[in-house]
N, CA, C and O of each residue as an XYZ file, in Angstrom:
344
protein
N      -5.168     -3.407    -20.346
C      -5.897     -3.557    -19.094
C      -4.916     -3.917    -17.983
O      -4.068     -4.791    -18.161
N      -5.029     -3.257    -16.856
C      -4.166     -3.479    -15.711
C      -4.597     -4.718    -14.948
O      -5.790     -4.980    -14.793
N      -3.605     -5.492    -14.464
C      -3.947     -6.649    -13.641
C      -4.144     -6.209    -12.195
O      -3.610     -5.186    -11.766
N      -4.911     -6.990    -11.460
C      -5.181     -6.681    -10.063
C      -3.872     -6.724     -9.270
O      -3.090     -7.664     -9.409
N      -3.642     -5.719     -8.451
C      -2.430     -5.650     -7.642
C      -2.638     -6.382     -6.321
O      -3.654     -6.198     -5.650
N      -1.674     -7.206     -5.959
C      -1.648     -7.855     -4.647
C      -0.402     -7.385     -3.925
O       0.693     -7.398     -4.487
N      -0.570     -6.966     -2.667
C       0.516     -6.363     -1.897
C       0.587     -7.028     -0.530
O      -0.420     -7.108      0.173
N       1.784     -7.513     -0.142
C       1.973     -8.144      1.164
C       2.673     -7.168      2.113
O       3.728     -6.621      1.790
N       2.071     -6.960      3.288
C       2.583     -6.000      4.271
C       3.633     -6.649      5.164
O       3.417     -7.724      5.724
N       4.776     -5.974      5.285
C       5.862     -6.440      6.160
C       5.985     -5.592      7.422
O       6.472     -6.082      8.442
N       5.554     -4.329      7.376
C       5.619     -3.451      8.550
C       4.580     -2.346      8.376
O       4.184     -2.016      7.258
N       4.148     -1.782      9.501
C       3.150     -0.715      9.456
C       3.395      0.275     10.592
O       3.724     -0.118     11.711
N       3.232      1.552     10.293
C       3.243      2.587     11.328
C       2.356      3.721     10.852
O       2.083      3.847      9.658
N       1.906      4.546     11.785
C       0.997      5.644     11.431
C       1.636      6.982     11.735
O       2.359      7.139     12.718
N       1.355      7.937     10.877
C       1.808      9.311     11.051
C       0.558     10.148     11.302
O      -0.297     10.285     10.426
N       0.462     10.706     12.509
C      -0.723     11.471     12.879
C      -0.970     12.594     11.882
O      -0.063     13.356     11.548
N      -2.199     12.685     11.417
C      -2.584     13.721     10.475
C      -2.233     13.407      9.030
O      -2.570     14.172      8.127
N      -1.560     12.292      8.807
C      -1.146     11.940      7.437
C      -1.759     10.622      6.963
O      -2.312     10.556      5.866
N      -1.664      9.577      7.783
C      -2.202      8.270      7.418
C      -1.301      7.149      7.896
O      -0.321      7.389      8.600
N      -1.628      5.941      7.520
C      -0.823      4.771      7.881
C       0.134      4.456      6.740
O      -0.242      4.469      5.568
N       1.367      4.176      7.107
C       2.385      3.801      6.137
C       2.590      2.301      6.244
O       2.883      1.779      7.320
N       2.433      1.612      5.122
C       2.691      0.180      5.073
C       3.899     -0.046      4.178
O       4.021      0.541      3.103
N       4.782     -0.907      4.647
C       5.971     -1.272      3.882
C       5.832     -2.738      3.529
O       5.487     -3.563      4.374
N       6.098     -3.050      2.295
C       5.959     -4.431      1.886
C       6.407     -4.652      0.467
O       7.220     -3.906     -0.080
N       5.844     -5.717     -0.129
C       6.249     -6.146     -1.458
C       5.035     -6.336     -2.345
O       4.027     -6.906     -1.926
N       5.138     -5.861     -3.558
C       4.100     -6.085     -4.549
C       4.238     -7.520     -5.055
O       5.316     -7.925     -5.490
N       3.162     -8.278     -5.001
C       3.165     -9.668     -5.449
C       2.760     -9.790     -6.912
O       3.231    -10.683     -7.616
N       1.885     -8.891     -7.372
C       1.465     -8.892     -8.769
C       0.794     -7.574     -9.097
O       0.347     -6.853     -8.205
N       0.724     -7.261    -10.384
C      -0.009     -6.095    -10.840
C       0.739     -4.782    -10.713
O       1.967     -4.754    -10.628
N      -0.016     -3.700    -10.702
C       0.504     -2.335    -10.624
C      -0.310     -1.564     -9.601
O      -1.536     -1.662     -9.569
N       0.379     -0.792     -8.763
C      -0.275      0.073     -7.777
C      -0.181      1.505     -8.283
O       0.864      1.930     -8.775
N      -1.287      2.253     -8.158
C      -1.318      3.636     -8.610
C      -1.745      4.565     -7.472
O      -2.677      4.272     -6.723
N      -1.047      5.678     -7.367
C      -1.403      6.713     -6.405
C      -2.843      7.154     -6.670
O      -3.235      7.351     -7.820
N      -3.629      7.309     -5.596
C      -5.015      7.741     -5.708
C      -6.007      6.595     -5.843
O      -7.217      6.808     -5.766
N      -5.498      5.375     -6.046
C      -6.375      4.212     -6.199
C      -6.982      3.804     -4.870
O      -6.422      4.062     -3.805
N      -8.135      3.164     -4.955
C      -8.798      2.595     -3.782
C      -8.316      1.157     -3.599
O      -8.077      0.446     -4.575
N      -8.175      0.738     -2.349
C      -7.770     -0.622     -2.031
C      -8.729     -1.197     -0.995
O      -9.447     -0.457     -0.322
N      -8.734     -2.497     -0.874
C      -9.512     -3.172      0.154
C      -8.529     -3.866      1.085
O      -7.707     -4.670      0.647
N      -8.620     -3.549      2.368
C      -7.715     -4.111      3.369
C      -8.544     -4.551      4.562
O      -9.107     -3.717      5.271
N      -8.623     -5.857      4.788
C      -9.420     -6.400      5.892
C     -10.840     -5.830      5.902
O     -11.345     -5.385      6.933
N     -11.457     -5.857      4.742
C     -12.843     -5.399      4.532
C     -13.037     -3.901      4.737
O     -14.171     -3.454      4.911
N     -11.963     -3.115      4.720
C     -12.063     -1.658      4.807
C     -11.473     -1.055      3.546
O     -10.439     -1.501      3.050
N     -12.145     -0.037      3.038
C     -11.621      0.645      1.864
C     -10.640      1.724      2.291
O     -10.900      2.474      3.232
N      -9.512      1.797      1.595
C      -8.503      2.817      1.854
C      -8.061      3.399      0.521
O      -8.241      2.782     -0.529
N      -7.482      4.591      0.574
C      -6.954      5.244     -0.619
C      -5.439      5.318     -0.501
O      -4.907      5.633      0.564
N      -4.744      5.026     -1.602
C      -3.285      5.157     -1.626
C      -2.961      6.634     -1.829
O      -3.187      7.187     -2.905
N      -2.430      7.265     -0.785
C      -2.111      8.692     -0.843
C      -0.757      8.948     -1.491
O      -0.586      9.926     -2.218
N       0.213      8.058     -1.223
C       1.534      8.220     -1.821
C       2.228      6.866     -1.923
O       1.903      5.918     -1.208
N       3.196      6.810     -2.839
C       4.003      5.620     -3.072
C       5.461      6.060     -3.048
O       5.837      7.017     -3.726
N       6.289      5.356     -2.258
C       7.710      5.692     -2.206
C       8.550      4.451     -2.459
O       8.377      3.418     -1.811
N       9.463      4.575     -3.415
C      10.383      3.498     -3.758
C      11.778      4.093     -3.918
O      11.956      5.070     -4.645
N      12.750      3.519     -3.254
C      14.138      4.005     -3.319
C      14.227      5.498     -3.004
O      14.943      6.246     -3.670
N      13.478      5.919     -1.965
C      13.469      7.308     -1.482
C      12.959      8.311     -2.520
O      13.263      9.502     -2.457
N      12.184      7.808     -3.467
C      11.576      8.657     -4.493
C      10.065      8.475     -4.455
O       9.578      7.348     -4.370
N       9.323      9.571     -4.517
C       7.873      9.481     -4.652
C       7.542      9.190     -6.108
O       8.060      9.837     -7.018
N       6.669      8.206     -6.315
C       6.271      7.817     -7.665
C       4.751      7.758     -7.742
O       4.080      7.642     -6.717
N       4.209      7.837     -8.946
C       2.763      7.778     -9.134
C       2.264      6.362     -9.379
O       1.111      6.048     -9.083
N       3.133      5.499     -9.922
C       2.781      4.100    -10.154
C       3.956      3.218     -9.752
O       5.105      3.659     -9.731
N       3.645      1.964     -9.435
C       4.691      1.018     -9.040
C       4.291     -0.360     -9.516
O       3.165     -0.802     -9.290
N       5.235     -1.054    -10.190
C       4.910     -2.386    -10.697
C       6.066     -3.374    -10.577
O       6.038     -4.430    -11.209
N       7.080     -3.051     -9.779
C       8.237     -3.937     -9.619
C       7.910     -5.038     -8.617
O       7.830     -4.786     -7.414
N       7.724     -6.248     -9.110
C       7.339     -7.385     -8.285
C       8.481     -7.741     -7.327
O       9.648     -7.781     -7.716
N       8.117     -8.000     -6.065
C       9.036     -8.424     -5.004
C      10.059     -7.363     -4.613
O      11.054     -7.686     -3.965
N       9.841     -6.111     -4.989
C      10.716     -5.023     -4.580
C      10.034     -4.250     -3.457
O       8.827     -4.014     -3.508
N      10.801     -3.857     -2.445
C      10.243     -3.161     -1.289
C       9.703     -1.791     -1.695
O      10.314     -1.066     -2.481
N       8.539     -1.459     -1.133
C       7.903     -0.177     -1.422
C       7.098      0.254     -0.199
O       6.613     -0.588      0.557
N       6.958      1.564     -0.005
C       6.161      2.107      1.100
C       4.946      2.835      0.518
O       5.060      3.618     -0.425
N       3.789      2.554      1.104
C       2.543      3.202      0.687
C       1.947      3.927      1.872
O       1.920      3.386      2.978
N       1.466      5.144      1.665
C       0.712      5.849      2.692
C      -0.764      5.678      2.351
O      -1.201      5.993      1.244
N      -1.531      5.168      3.331
C      -2.945      4.876      3.135
C      -3.811      5.764      4.020
O      -3.442      6.071      5.153
N      -4.961      6.174      3.499
C      -5.932      6.915      4.303
C      -7.050      5.977      4.722
O      -7.187      4.879      4.182
N      -7.844      6.414      5.684
C      -9.078      5.734      6.096
C      -8.868      4.390      6.780
O      -9.815      3.611      6.886
N      -7.653      4.092      7.249
C      -7.392      2.895      8.051
C      -6.520      3.297      9.233
O      -5.832      4.317      9.187
N      -6.551      2.497     10.286
C      -5.711      2.724     11.454
C      -4.722      1.572     11.595
O      -4.857      0.544     10.930
N      -3.749      1.744     12.442
C      -2.751      0.690     12.671
C      -3.428     -0.583     13.175
O      -2.967     -1.688     12.889
N      -4.506     -0.431     13.913
C      -5.237     -1.585     14.445
C      -5.936     -2.376     13.340
O      -6.265     -3.547     13.531
N      -6.164     -1.746     12.185
C      -6.807     -2.416     11.056
C      -5.835     -3.281     10.257
O      -6.252     -4.092      9.431
N      -4.536     -3.104     10.506
C      -3.501     -3.699      9.659
C      -2.553     -4.550     10.499
O      -2.193     -4.171     11.614
N      -2.154     -5.693      9.964
C      -1.174     -6.552     10.627
C      -0.100     -6.959      9.635
O      -0.352     -7.047      8.433
N       1.098     -7.207     10.145
C       2.156     -7.747      9.302
C       1.663     -9.052      8.692
O       1.015     -9.857      9.360
N       1.973     -9.248      7.437
C       1.549    -10.463      6.742
C       0.226    -10.322      6.016
O      -0.111    -11.161      5.181
N      -0.543     -9.258      6.324
C      -1.794     -9.028      5.587
C      -1.493     -8.824      4.112
O      -0.437     -8.310      3.744
N      -2.424     -9.229      3.287
C      -2.324     -8.990      1.855
C      -3.551     -8.209      1.434
O      -4.674     -8.581      1.775
N      -3.347     -7.124      0.692
C      -4.495     -6.386      0.191
C      -4.420     -6.291     -1.315
O      -3.379     -6.536     -1.925
N      -5.541     -5.932     -1.897
C      -5.604     -5.838     -3.349
C      -6.218     -4.522     -3.760
O      -6.926     -3.867     -2.995
N      -5.925     -4.157     -4.993
C      -6.455     -2.938     -5.575
C      -7.410     -3.329     -6.680
O      -7.992     -2.459     -7.329
């Protein structure tokens, strides 16, 4: 059984037509591409995960920097320091 993923956001920017990219650190658990997340009471989908300039389907390295592309949220929905869970 997978543990709940907690992710802390360090930076955010949006790519028009693609989604919002959040850069941060995984605090616990595993993040999977295609999973639903809750961020400030809004549901978003993880469209892609990038670590060390490689696209990956899952990520579980605690405290290592990673970039996630999210759908269904805007830059205004996200702030540095926010923590979301999967």
